[in-house]
GUSEKE-196904 format. One record per residue: residue in one letter; x, y, z of N, C-alpha, C in turn. Coordinates in steps of 0.2 Angstrom, whole numbers, plus 5000, padded with zeros to 4 digits. Layout:
+----+------+------+------+------+------+------+------+------+------+
: aa :   nX :   nY :   nZ :  caX :  caY :  caZ :   cX :   cY :   cZ :
+----+------+------+------+------+------+------+------+------+------+
:  A :    X :    Y :    Z :    X :    Y :    Z :    X :    Y :    Z :
...
+----+------+------+------+------+------+------+------+------+------+
This chain:
+----+------+------+------+------+------+------+------+------+------+
: aa :   nX :   nY :   nZ :  caX :  caY :  caZ :   cX :   cY :   cZ :
+----+------+------+------+------+------+------+------+------+------+
:  M : 5004 : 4994 : 5000 : 5000 : 5000 : 5000 : 5004 : 5006 : 5000 :
:  R : 5002 : 5011 : 4996 : 5006 : 5017 : 4996 : 5002 : 5023 : 4997 :
:  L : 5004 : 5028 : 5001 : 5001 : 5034 : 5004 : 5005 : 5040 : 5001 :
:  T : 5001 : 5045 : 4998 : 5004 : 5051 : 4996 : 5000 : 5057 : 4999 :
:  F : 5003 : 5061 : 5002 : 4999 : 5067 : 5005 : 4999 : 5072 : 4999 :
:  L : 4993 : 5073 : 4997 : 4991 : 5078 : 4992 : 4990 : 5085 : 4995 :
:  G : 4987 : 5085 : 5001 : 4986 : 5092 : 5005 : 4986 : 5091 : 5012 :
:  T : 4990 : 5095 : 5016 : 4991 : 5094 : 5023 : 4989 : 5100 : 5026 :
:  G : 4985 : 5105 : 5023 : 4984 : 5111 : 5026 : 4976 : 5112 : 5028 :
:  T : 4974 : 5118 : 5028 : 4967 : 5119 : 5031 : 4964 : 5124 : 5027 :
:  A : 4958 : 5127 : 5030 : 4954 : 5132 : 5027 : 4958 : 5139 : 5027 :
:  M : 4964 : 5139 : 5030 : 4968 : 5146 : 5030 : 4974 : 5144 : 5026 :
:  P : 4974 : 5147 : 5020 : 4980 : 5145 : 5016 : 4986 : 5148 : 5018 :
:  T : 4992 : 5144 : 5017 : 4998 : 5146 : 5019 : 5003 : 5148 : 5013 :
:  G : 5001 : 5146 : 5007 : 5005 : 5146 : 5001 : 5009 : 5140 : 5000 :
:  E : 5010 : 5136 : 5005 : 5014 : 5130 : 5005 : 5010 : 5123 : 5005 :
:  R : 5004 : 5123 : 5008 : 5000 : 5117 : 5009 : 4993 : 5118 : 5006 :
:  F : 4992 : 5113 : 5002 : 4985 : 5113 : 4999 : 4980 : 5110 : 5005 :
:  Q : 4974 : 5111 : 5004 : 4969 : 5108 : 5009 : 4969 : 5101 : 5009 :
:  T : 4965 : 5097 : 5013 : 4966 : 5090 : 5014 : 4964 : 5086 : 5008 :
:  G : 4969 : 5081 : 5007 : 4968 : 5076 : 5002 : 4973 : 5071 : 5003 :
:  L : 4972 : 5064 : 5003 : 4976 : 5059 : 5003 : 4975 : 5054 : 4997 :
:  L : 4980 : 5052 : 4994 : 4980 : 5047 : 4988 : 4982 : 5040 : 4991 :
:  V : 4978 : 5035 : 4991 : 4980 : 5029 : 4993 : 4980 : 5024 : 4988 :
:  Q : 4985 : 5020 : 4987 : 4986 : 5015 : 4981 : 4988 : 5009 : 4984 :
:  D : 4985 : 5003 : 4981 : 4987 : 4997 : 4982 : 4987 : 4993 : 4975 :
:  G : 4992 : 4992 : 4972 : 4992 : 4989 : 4965 : 4988 : 4993 : 4961 :
:  D : 4983 : 4991 : 4958 : 4978 : 4995 : 4953 : 4973 : 4998 : 4957 :
:  D : 4972 : 4997 : 4963 : 4967 : 5000 : 4967 : 4969 : 5007 : 4969 :
:  R : 4965 : 5012 : 4968 : 4967 : 5019 : 4969 : 4961 : 5023 : 4973 :
:  L : 4962 : 5026 : 4978 : 4957 : 5030 : 4982 : 4959 : 5037 : 4984 :
:  L : 4955 : 5042 : 4983 : 4956 : 5048 : 4985 : 4952 : 5049 : 4991 :
:  V : 4955 : 5051 : 4997 : 4952 : 5053 : 5003 : 4952 : 5060 : 5004 :
:  D : 4946 : 5063 : 5004 : 4945 : 5070 : 5005 : 4947 : 5074 : 4998 :
:  C : 4945 : 5080 : 4997 : 4946 : 5083 : 4991 : 4945 : 5091 : 4992 :
:  G : 4950 : 5093 : 4996 : 4950 : 5100 : 4997 : 4953 : 5104 : 4992 :
:  S : 4953 : 5111 : 4992 : 4956 : 5115 : 4987 : 4963 : 5114 : 4986 :
:  G : 4965 : 5113 : 4979 : 4971 : 5112 : 4977 : 4973 : 5104 : 4976 :
:  V : 4968 : 5100 : 4979 : 4970 : 5093 : 4979 : 4970 : 5090 : 4972 :
:  V : 4966 : 5092 : 4967 : 4966 : 5090 : 4960 : 4972 : 5092 : 4957 :
:  H : 4975 : 5098 : 4958 : 4981 : 5100 : 4955 : 4987 : 5096 : 4958 :
:  A : 4987 : 5094 : 4965 : 4992 : 5090 : 4967 : 4991 : 5083 : 4965 :
:  L : 4985 : 5081 : 4964 : 4984 : 5074 : 4961 : 4987 : 5073 : 4954 :
:  Q : 4987 : 5079 : 4950 : 4990 : 5079 : 4943 : 4997 : 5078 : 4943 :
:  R : 5000 : 5080 : 4949 : 5008 : 5079 : 4949 : 5010 : 5072 : 4950 :
:  T : 5005 : 5068 : 4952 : 5007 : 5061 : 4953 : 5006 : 5057 : 4947 :
:  D : 5008 : 5050 : 4947 : 5008 : 5046 : 4941 : 5001 : 5044 : 4940 :
:  V : 4996 : 5045 : 4945 : 4989 : 5043 : 4944 : 4985 : 5048 : 4941 :
:  G : 4985 : 5055 : 4943 : 4982 : 5060 : 4939 : 4974 : 5059 : 4941 :
:  Y : 4971 : 5065 : 4939 : 4963 : 5065 : 4940 : 4960 : 5059 : 4936 :
:  E : 4963 : 5058 : 4930 : 4959 : 5052 : 4926 : 4960 : 5046 : 4929 :
:  G : 4965 : 5045 : 4934 : 4965 : 5038 : 4937 : 4962 : 5037 : 4944 :
:  I : 4958 : 5042 : 4946 : 4954 : 5042 : 4952 : 4946 : 5042 : 4950 :
:  D : 4943 : 5037 : 4952 : 4936 : 5037 : 4950 : 4932 : 5036 : 4957 :
:  T : 4935 : 5036 : 4963 : 4932 : 5035 : 4969 : 4935 : 5040 : 4974 :
:  V : 4930 : 5044 : 4978 : 4932 : 5049 : 4983 : 4929 : 5047 : 4989 :
:  L : 4933 : 5046 : 4995 : 4930 : 5044 : 5001 : 4931 : 5051 : 5006 :
:  L : 4925 : 5053 : 5008 : 4925 : 5060 : 5012 : 4924 : 5058 : 5019 :
:  T : 4928 : 5062 : 5023 : 4928 : 5061 : 5031 : 4922 : 5066 : 5033 :
:  H : 4921 : 5072 : 5030 : 4915 : 5076 : 5032 : 4915 : 5081 : 5027 :
:  H : 4910 : 5086 : 5028 : 4908 : 5091 : 5022 : 4910 : 5098 : 5023 :
:  H : 4915 : 5099 : 5028 : 4918 : 5106 : 5028 : 4921 : 5108 : 5022 :
:  L : 4921 : 5114 : 5020 : 4924 : 5116 : 5013 : 4931 : 5114 : 5012 :
:  D : 4935 : 5114 : 5017 : 4942 : 5112 : 5015 : 4943 : 5105 : 5014 :
:  H : 4938 : 5101 : 5014 : 4938 : 5094 : 5013 : 4934 : 5092 : 5007 :
:  V : 4930 : 5097 : 5004 : 4926 : 5095 : 4998 : 4926 : 5100 : 4992 :
:  S : 4930 : 5105 : 4993 : 4929 : 5111 : 4988 : 4932 : 5109 : 4981 :
:  D : 4936 : 5104 : 4980 : 4938 : 5102 : 4974 : 4934 : 5096 : 4971 :
:  L : 4928 : 5095 : 4974 : 4924 : 5089 : 4971 : 4922 : 5091 : 4964 :
:  M : 4919 : 5097 : 4963 : 4916 : 5099 : 4957 : 4922 : 5100 : 4952 :
:  V : 4928 : 5102 : 4954 : 4934 : 5103 : 4950 : 4936 : 5096 : 4947 :
:  L : 4936 : 5091 : 4952 : 4937 : 5084 : 4950 : 4932 : 5081 : 4945 :
:  L : 4926 : 5082 : 4946 : 4921 : 5080 : 4942 : 4921 : 5083 : 4935 :
:  K : 4922 : 5090 : 4934 : 4923 : 5093 : 4928 : 4929 : 5091 : 4924 :
:  A : 4935 : 5090 : 4928 : 4941 : 5088 : 4925 : 4940 : 5081 : 4921 :
:  R : 4937 : 5076 : 4925 : 4936 : 5070 : 4923 : 4931 : 5070 : 4916 :
:  W : 4926 : 5074 : 4917 : 4922 : 5074 : 4911 : 4925 : 5077 : 4905 :
:  L : 4929 : 5082 : 4906 : 4933 : 5085 : 4900 : 4938 : 5080 : 4897 :
:  A : 4941 : 5076 : 4902 : 4946 : 5071 : 4899 : 4942 : 5064 : 4896 :
:  G : 4936 : 5064 : 4896 : 4932 : 5059 : 4893 : 4931 : 5053 : 4898 :
:  E : 4932 : 5054 : 4904 : 4930 : 5049 : 4909 : 4922 : 5049 : 4910 :
:  E : 4920 : 5043 : 4912 : 4912 : 5042 : 4912 : 4909 : 5042 : 4919 :
:  S : 4913 : 5041 : 4924 : 4910 : 5040 : 4931 : 4914 : 5043 : 4936 :
:  L : 4911 : 5044 : 4942 : 4914 : 5046 : 4948 : 4909 : 5043 : 4954 :
:  T : 4913 : 5040 : 4959 : 4909 : 5037 : 4965 : 4911 : 5042 : 4971 :
:  V : 4907 : 5044 : 4975 : 4908 : 5048 : 4980 : 4905 : 5045 : 4986 :
:  V : 4909 : 5043 : 4991 : 4907 : 5040 : 4997 : 4908 : 5044 : 5003 :
:  G : 4904 : 5044 : 5008 : 4905 : 5048 : 5014 : 4900 : 5048 : 5019 :
:  P : 4900 : 5052 : 5025 : 4895 : 5052 : 5030 : 4888 : 5054 : 5028 :
:  P : 4883 : 5053 : 5032 : 4876 : 5054 : 5030 : 4876 : 5061 : 5027 :
:  G : 4872 : 5062 : 5022 : 4871 : 5069 : 5019 : 4876 : 5069 : 5013 :
:  T : 4880 : 5065 : 5011 : 4885 : 5065 : 5006 : 4881 : 5065 : 4999 :
:  P : 4876 : 5061 : 4998 : 4873 : 5062 : 4991 : 4869 : 5068 : 4990 :
:  E : 4866 : 5071 : 4996 : 4863 : 5077 : 4996 : 4868 : 5083 : 4994 :
:  L : 4874 : 5083 : 4997 : 4879 : 5088 : 4996 : 4881 : 5088 : 4989 :
:  V : 4882 : 5082 : 4986 : 4884 : 5082 : 4979 : 4879 : 5085 : 4974 :
:  R : 4872 : 5083 : 4976 : 4867 : 5085 : 4972 : 4866 : 5093 : 4972 :
:  D : 4867 : 5095 : 4979 : 4866 : 5103 : 4980 : 4872 : 5106 : 4976 :
:  L : 4878 : 5104 : 4976 : 4883 : 5107 : 4972 : 4881 : 5107 : 4964 :
:  L : 4878 : 5101 : 4962 : 4876 : 5101 : 4955 : 4870 : 5106 : 4954 :
:  D : 4866 : 5107 : 4958 : 4861 : 5112 : 4958 : 4864 : 5119 : 4956 :
:  V : 4870 : 5121 : 4960 : 4873 : 5127 : 4959 : 4877 : 5127 : 4952 :
:  H : 4880 : 5122 : 4950 : 4883 : 5121 : 4944 : 4879 : 5117 : 4939 :
:  E : 4874 : 5120 : 4937 : 4869 : 5116 : 4934 : 4871 : 5113 : 4927 :
:  Y : 4876 : 5116 : 4924 : 4878 : 5114 : 4918 : 4882 : 5107 : 4918 :
:  M : 4884 : 5105 : 4925 : 4888 : 5099 : 4926 : 4883 : 5093 : 4927 :
:  Q : 4877 : 5094 : 4927 : 4872 : 5089 : 4929 : 4872 : 5084 : 4923 :
:  D : 4873 : 5078 : 4924 : 4872 : 5072 : 4919 : 4878 : 5072 : 4915 :
:  R : 4884 : 5075 : 4916 : 4889 : 5075 : 4912 : 4893 : 5068 : 4913 :
:  I : 4893 : 5065 : 4919 : 4896 : 5058 : 4920 : 4891 : 5055 : 4925 :
:  D : 4892 : 5048 : 4925 : 4888 : 5044 : 4929 : 4890 : 5045 : 4937 :
:  L : 4886 : 5046 : 4941 : 4888 : 5047 : 4948 : 4885 : 5041 : 4952 :
:  D : 4889 : 5038 : 4957 : 4887 : 5033 : 4962 : 4889 : 5037 : 4969 :
:  L : 4883 : 5039 : 4972 : 4884 : 5042 : 4978 : 4882 : 5038 : 4984 :
:  R : 4886 : 5037 : 4989 : 4885 : 5032 : 4994 : 4886 : 5035 : 5001 :
:  T : 4883 : 5032 : 5006 : 4883 : 5034 : 5013 : 4886 : 5029 : 5017 :
:  V : 4890 : 5031 : 5022 : 4894 : 5027 : 5027 : 4890 : 5027 : 5033 :
:  D : 4888 : 5022 : 5036 : 4886 : 5021 : 5043 : 4891 : 5017 : 5047 :
:  P : 4894 : 5020 : 5052 : 4899 : 5016 : 5056 : 4896 : 5010 : 5059 :
:  D : 4890 : 5010 : 5061 : 4887 : 5005 : 5064 : 4886 : 4999 : 5060 :
:  D : 4886 : 5000 : 5053 : 4886 : 4994 : 5048 : 4892 : 4990 : 5048 :
:  G : 4897 : 4992 : 5051 : 4903 : 4988 : 5050 : 4907 : 4989 : 5044 :
:  S : 4912 : 4985 : 5042 : 4916 : 4986 : 5037 : 4913 : 4986 : 5030 :
:  F : 4916 : 4990 : 5025 : 4913 : 4990 : 5019 : 4919 : 4991 : 5014 :
:  E : 4917 : 4989 : 5007 : 4922 : 4990 : 5002 : 4921 : 4996 : 4998 :
:  V : 4927 : 4999 : 4997 : 4927 : 5005 : 4993 : 4934 : 5005 : 4989 :
:  A : 4933 : 5005 : 4982 : 4938 : 5006 : 4977 : 4944 : 5000 : 4978 :
:  G : 4942 : 4994 : 4980 : 4946 : 4989 : 4981 : 4949 : 4988 : 4988 :
:  F : 4947 : 4993 : 4993 : 4950 : 4993 : 4999 : 4944 : 4991 : 5004 :
:  T : 4946 : 4987 : 5010 : 4941 : 4986 : 5015 : 4942 : 4992 : 5020 :
:  A : 4936 : 4995 : 5022 : 4936 : 5001 : 5026 : 4932 : 5000 : 5032 :
:  E : 4934 : 5003 : 5038 : 4930 : 5003 : 5044 : 4929 : 5011 : 5046 :
:  A : 4924 : 5013 : 5049 : 4923 : 5020 : 5050 : 4921 : 5021 : 5058 :
:  M : 4923 : 5026 : 5060 : 4921 : 5028 : 5067 : 4920 : 5036 : 5067 :
:  A : 4914 : 5037 : 5071 : 4913 : 5045 : 5072 : 4918 : 5048 : 5076 :
:  T : 4920 : 5054 : 5074 : 4925 : 5058 : 5078 : 4921 : 5063 : 5082 :
:  R : 4925 : 5068 : 5085 : 4923 : 5073 : 5089 : 4925 : 5080 : 5086 :
:  H : 4920 : 5082 : 5082 : 4921 : 5088 : 5078 : 4915 : 5093 : 5078 :
:  S : 4916 : 5098 : 5074 : 4910 : 5103 : 5074 : 4904 : 5101 : 5070 :
:  M : 4906 : 5096 : 5065 : 4900 : 5093 : 5061 : 4902 : 5086 : 5061 :
:  E : 4897 : 5082 : 5059 : 4898 : 5075 : 5058 : 4904 : 5073 : 5054 :
:  C : 4908 : 5069 : 5057 : 4915 : 5067 : 5054 : 4916 : 5060 : 5055 :
:  L : 4919 : 5057 : 5050 : 4921 : 5050 : 5051 : 4929 : 5049 : 5050 :
:  A : 4932 : 5045 : 5055 : 4938 : 5042 : 5054 : 4938 : 5036 : 5050 :
:  Y : 4944 : 5034 : 5047 : 4944 : 5028 : 5043 : 4950 : 5023 : 5044 :
:  R : 4949 : 5017 : 5044 : 4954 : 5012 : 5043 : 4954 : 5009 : 5036 :
:  L : 4959 : 5008 : 5033 : 4959 : 5006 : 5026 : 4964 : 5000 : 5025 :
:  T : 4962 : 4995 : 5023 : 4967 : 4989 : 5021 : 4965 : 4987 : 5014 :
:  S : 4970 : 4983 : 5011 : 4968 : 4980 : 5005 : 4963 : 4975 : 5006 :
:  A : 4958 : 4974 : 5001 : 4953 : 4969 : 5002 : 4956 : 4962 : 5002 :
:  E : 4961 : 4961 : 4998 : 4964 : 4955 : 4997 : 4967 : 4952 : 5004 :
:  A : 4969 : 4957 : 5008 : 4972 : 4956 : 5014 : 4968 : 4955 : 5020 :
:  S : 4961 : 4957 : 5019 : 4957 : 4958 : 5024 : 4955 : 4951 : 5028 :
:  D : 4956 : 4945 : 5024 : 4954 : 4939 : 5027 : 4960 : 4936 : 5031 :
:  G : 4966 : 4939 : 5031 : 4972 : 4937 : 5035 : 4973 : 4942 : 5040 :
:  D : 4979 : 4944 : 5041 : 4981 : 4948 : 5046 : 4979 : 4956 : 5045 :
:  A : 4976 : 4957 : 5039 : 4974 : 4964 : 5038 : 4979 : 4969 : 5038 :
:  T : 4985 : 4967 : 5036 : 4991 : 4972 : 5035 : 4994 : 4972 : 5028 :
:  P : 4996 : 4978 : 5026 : 4997 : 4984 : 5030 : 4990 : 4988 : 5030 :
:  T : 4989 : 4992 : 5036 : 4983 : 4996 : 5037 : 4985 : 5003 : 5038 :
:  L : 4981 : 5007 : 5035 : 4982 : 5015 : 5036 : 4976 : 5017 : 5040 :
:  G : 4977 : 5022 : 5045 : 4972 : 5025 : 5048 : 4972 : 5033 : 5047 :
:  F : 4966 : 5036 : 5046 : 4966 : 5043 : 5045 : 4960 : 5046 : 5050 :
:  S : 4962 : 5050 : 5054 : 4958 : 5053 : 5059 : 4952 : 5057 : 5057 :
:  G : 4953 : 5060 : 5051 : 4949 : 5066 : 5049 : 4950 : 5072 : 5054 :
:  D : 4945 : 5076 : 5054 : 4945 : 5082 : 5059 : 4942 : 5079 : 5065 :
:  T : 4946 : 5081 : 5071 : 4943 : 5078 : 5077 : 4947 : 5081 : 5083 :
:  E : 4944 : 5081 : 5089 : 4948 : 5081 : 5095 : 4952 : 5074 : 5096 :
:  A : 4957 : 5074 : 5100 : 4960 : 5068 : 5102 : 4957 : 5065 : 5108 :
:  F : 4955 : 5058 : 5107 : 4952 : 5055 : 5113 : 4954 : 5047 : 5112 :
:  T : 4955 : 5044 : 5118 : 4958 : 5037 : 5118 : 4954 : 5032 : 5114 :
:  D : 4947 : 5033 : 5114 : 4943 : 5028 : 5110 : 4945 : 5028 : 5103 :
:  L : 4946 : 5034 : 5100 : 4948 : 5034 : 5093 : 4955 : 5031 : 5092 :
:  V : 4960 : 5032 : 5096 : 4966 : 5029 : 5096 : 4965 : 5022 : 5096 :
:  D : 4961 : 5019 : 5101 : 4960 : 5012 : 5101 : 4957 : 5009 : 5094 :
:  F : 4953 : 5013 : 5091 : 4950 : 5011 : 5085 : 4956 : 5010 : 5080 :
:  F : 4961 : 5013 : 5080 : 4967 : 5012 : 5076 : 4972 : 5007 : 5078 :
:  D : 4970 : 5003 : 5083 : 4975 : 4998 : 5085 : 4977 : 4994 : 5079 :
:  G : 4984 : 4993 : 5079 : 4987 : 4989 : 5073 : 4988 : 4992 : 5067 :
:  V : 4987 : 4998 : 5066 : 4988 : 5002 : 5060 : 4996 : 5003 : 5059 :
:  A : 4998 : 5002 : 5053 : 5005 : 5003 : 5052 : 5007 : 5011 : 5052 :
:  V : 5002 : 5014 : 5049 : 5003 : 5022 : 5049 : 4996 : 5025 : 5051 :
:  L : 4997 : 5030 : 5055 : 4991 : 5034 : 5057 : 4992 : 5041 : 5055 :
:  V : 4988 : 5044 : 5051 : 4988 : 5051 : 5049 : 4983 : 5054 : 5054 :
:  H : 4985 : 5059 : 5058 : 4981 : 5062 : 5063 : 4981 : 5069 : 5063 :
:  D : 4975 : 5072 : 5063 : 4974 : 5080 : 5064 : 4978 : 5082 : 5070 :
:  C : 4982 : 5087 : 5069 : 4986 : 5091 : 5075 : 4986 : 5098 : 5073 :
:  S : 4981 : 5101 : 5073 : 4980 : 5108 : 5069 : 4983 : 5114 : 5072 :
:  F : 4985 : 5114 : 5079 : 4987 : 5120 : 5082 : 4992 : 5118 : 5088 :
:  P : 4997 : 5122 : 5089 : 5002 : 5121 : 5095 : 4998 : 5122 : 5101 :
:  D : 5001 : 5120 : 5107 : 4998 : 5120 : 5113 : 4996 : 5127 : 5115 :
:  E : 4999 : 5132 : 5113 : 4997 : 5139 : 5115 : 4990 : 5142 : 5113 :
:  V : 4987 : 5138 : 5108 : 4981 : 5140 : 5105 : 4975 : 5136 : 5109 :
:  D : 4971 : 5140 : 5112 : 4965 : 5137 : 5115 : 4960 : 5135 : 5110 :
:  V : 4959 : 5129 : 5109 : 4955 : 5127 : 5103 : 4950 : 5121 : 5105 :
:  S : 4945 : 5120 : 5102 : 4941 : 5114 : 5102 : 4940 : 5111 : 5095 :
:  N : 4937 : 5105 : 5095 : 4936 : 5102 : 5089 : 4942 : 5099 : 5085 :
:  H : 4948 : 5101 : 5087 : 4955 : 5099 : 5085 : 4960 : 5098 : 5090 :
:  P : 4965 : 5094 : 5089 : 4970 : 5092 : 5095 : 4975 : 5097 : 5095 :
:  T : 4979 : 5098 : 5100 : 4985 : 5101 : 5101 : 4990 : 5095 : 5102 :
:  P : 4997 : 5096 : 5102 : 5001 : 5091 : 5103 : 5000 : 5088 : 5110 :
:  S : 4999 : 5092 : 5115 : 4998 : 5089 : 5122 : 4992 : 5084 : 5122 :
:  S : 4987 : 5086 : 5120 : 4981 : 5082 : 5120 : 4981 : 5076 : 5116 :
:  L : 4985 : 5077 : 5110 : 4986 : 5071 : 5106 : 4991 : 5066 : 5109 :
:  G : 4996 : 5069 : 5112 : 5001 : 5064 : 5115 : 4998 : 5060 : 5121 :
:  T : 4994 : 5064 : 5125 : 4990 : 5061 : 5130 : 4986 : 5055 : 5128 :
:  A : 4982 : 5056 : 5123 : 4977 : 5051 : 5120 : 4981 : 5045 : 5117 :
:  L : 4986 : 5046 : 5114 : 4991 : 5041 : 5111 : 4994 : 5037 : 5117 :
:  A : 4996 : 5040 : 5122 : 4999 : 5036 : 5128 : 4994 : 5033 : 5132 :
:  D : 4988 : 5035 : 5133 : 4983 : 5032 : 5137 : 4979 : 5027 : 5134 :
:  A : 4979 : 5027 : 5127 : 4975 : 5021 : 5124 : 4979 : 5015 : 5124 :
:  D : 4975 : 5009 : 5124 : 4978 : 5003 : 5124 : 4978 : 5000 : 5116 :
:  A : 4983 : 5003 : 5113 : 4983 : 5002 : 5106 : 4990 : 5002 : 5103 :
:  D : 4992 : 4997 : 5099 : 4998 : 4997 : 5095 : 4998 : 5001 : 5089 :
:  I : 5001 : 5006 : 5089 : 5001 : 5011 : 5083 : 5008 : 5011 : 5080 :
:  G : 5008 : 5011 : 5073 : 5015 : 5012 : 5070 : 5017 : 5019 : 5070 :
:  R : 5019 : 5021 : 5064 : 5021 : 5028 : 5064 : 5015 : 5033 : 5063 :
:  V : 5016 : 5039 : 5066 : 5011 : 5044 : 5066 : 5013 : 5050 : 5062 :
:  Y : 5009 : 5052 : 5058 : 5010 : 5058 : 5054 : 5005 : 5064 : 5056 :
:  L : 5007 : 5069 : 5057 : 5003 : 5075 : 5059 : 5001 : 5079 : 5053 :
:  T : 4995 : 5081 : 5053 : 4992 : 5084 : 5047 : 4987 : 5089 : 5049 :
:  H : 4983 : 5092 : 5044 : 4978 : 5097 : 5045 : 4982 : 5103 : 5049 :
:  L : 4987 : 5106 : 5046 : 4991 : 5111 : 5050 : 4989 : 5118 : 5048 :
:  Y : 4987 : 5121 : 5053 : 4985 : 5128 : 5052 : 4991 : 5133 : 5052 :
:  P : 4991 : 5139 : 5049 : 4997 : 5143 : 5049 : 5000 : 5144 : 5056 :
:  H : 4996 : 5143 : 5061 : 4999 : 5144 : 5068 : 5004 : 5139 : 5070 :
:  T : 5005 : 5134 : 5066 : 5010 : 5129 : 5067 : 5017 : 5130 : 5064 :
:  D : 5017 : 5135 : 5060 : 5023 : 5137 : 5056 : 5028 : 5139 : 5061 :
:  G : 5034 : 5136 : 5061 : 5039 : 5138 : 5065 : 5039 : 5135 : 5072 :
:  E : 5034 : 5131 : 5073 : 5032 : 5128 : 5080 : 5033 : 5120 : 5080 :
:  H : 5036 : 5117 : 5074 : 5036 : 5110 : 5073 : 5040 : 5107 : 5079 :
:  D : 5046 : 5109 : 5080 : 5050 : 5106 : 5085 : 5047 : 5107 : 5092 :
:  A : 5044 : 5112 : 5094 : 5041 : 5113 : 5100 : 5035 : 5108 : 5101 :
:  M : 5031 : 5107 : 5095 : 5025 : 5103 : 5095 : 5028 : 5096 : 5096 :
:  L : 5033 : 5094 : 5093 : 5035 : 5087 : 5093 : 5038 : 5086 : 5100 :
:  D : 5041 : 5091 : 5103 : 5044 : 5090 : 5110 : 5038 : 5089 : 5115 :
:  S : 5033 : 5093 : 5114 : 5027 : 5092 : 5118 : 5024 : 5085 : 5118 :
:  L : 5023 : 5083 : 5112 : 5020 : 5077 : 5111 : 5024 : 5071 : 5114 :
:  S : 5031 : 5072 : 5113 : 5036 : 5066 : 5115 : 5036 : 5066 : 5123 :
:  D : 5034 : 5072 : 5126 : 5034 : 5072 : 5133 : 5029 : 5067 : 5136 :
:  R : 5024 : 5065 : 5132 : 5018 : 5061 : 5134 : 5018 : 5054 : 5130 :
:  Y : 5021 : 5054 : 5124 : 5020 : 5048 : 5120 : 5027 : 5047 : 5117 :
:  D : 5030 : 5040 : 5117 : 5036 : 5039 : 5115 : 5037 : 5035 : 5108 :
:  G : 5031 : 5036 : 5105 : 5031 : 5033 : 5098 : 5034 : 5037 : 5093 :
:  D : 5034 : 5035 : 5087 : 5037 : 5038 : 5081 : 5032 : 5043 : 5078 :
:  V : 5033 : 5049 : 5079 : 5029 : 5055 : 5076 : 5032 : 5059 : 5072 :
:  R : 5029 : 5061 : 5066 : 5033 : 5066 : 5061 : 5027 : 5070 : 5058 :
:  F : 5030 : 5076 : 5056 : 5025 : 5080 : 5052 : 5024 : 5078 : 5045 :
:  A : 5018 : 5078 : 5042 : 5017 : 5077 : 5035 : 5018 : 5083 : 5031 :
:  R : 5019 : 5083 : 5025 : 5020 : 5088 : 5020 : 5017 : 5086 : 5014 :
:  D : 5015 : 5091 : 5010 : 5012 : 5090 : 5003 : 5017 : 5087 : 4999 :
:  G : 5015 : 5082 : 4995 : 5020 : 5078 : 4991 : 5023 : 5072 : 4994 :
:  L : 5023 : 5072 : 5001 : 5027 : 5066 : 5004 : 5023 : 5060 : 5002 :
:  S : 5027 : 5055 : 5000 : 5024 : 5048 : 4997 : 5028 : 5043 : 5001 :
:  L : 5025 : 5038 : 5003 : 5028 : 5032 : 5007 : 5024 : 5026 : 5006 :
:  D : 5028 : 5020 : 5007 : 5025 : 5014 : 5007 : 5023 : 5012 : 5014 :
:  I : 5018 : 5009 : 5015 : 5015 : 5007 : 5021 : 5016 : 4999 : 5021 :
:  S : 5020 : 4997 : 5026 : 5022 : 4990 : 5027 : 5023 : 4988 : 5034 :
+----+------+------+------+------+------+------+------+------+------+
């Protein structure tokens, strides 16, 4: 399995980070997780490109996670592609239809498969991956995901990727990620910022340490401009509470998960 960070930023542009987007590949299976502003541009820098992505998995519907959805749809239509699947939390089909009501000329350009995820339904298949979902703690309904290759799901289910989406840090969510080889987790602000709905290094470090979970490498993402110049201090704060391997993600970073 291969992970590429297409966007590690937020709704406040920095000039260096696009908004949220992850490209997950496993052989011929390709999945785009979230589709914020700039993500389609970043996708085109990869060997997959927007023509190679026919499925988007959304964590939630905040603008910095969905604003390139219509950009992707139009790009695929202009390139002669015929379909797009969008999967996400309740309200996802309505979201896409509402966007098409605004951009009426894009209606019926390509075939759309719009699906809703209910965490209570257990695992589901998406773009060749087996996925599980859990509700996070955010200012709107948001889902965290575990992803593994469908072929591996009957065995040890490794390698496995976890993505927190937007959320406060809490131990039950870390326990949900037990066994993942790589965890991509929101860490939006340094400790000096008083914030809800997102973690700081101290709150994330505490949750990671208190959970009863075996976690591989952790990558910090969803980085507001407030984190610029604060990376070393943030890692120090986190390592005071948690002794695992934690690193900052950056746009364009690509790694094999094993």
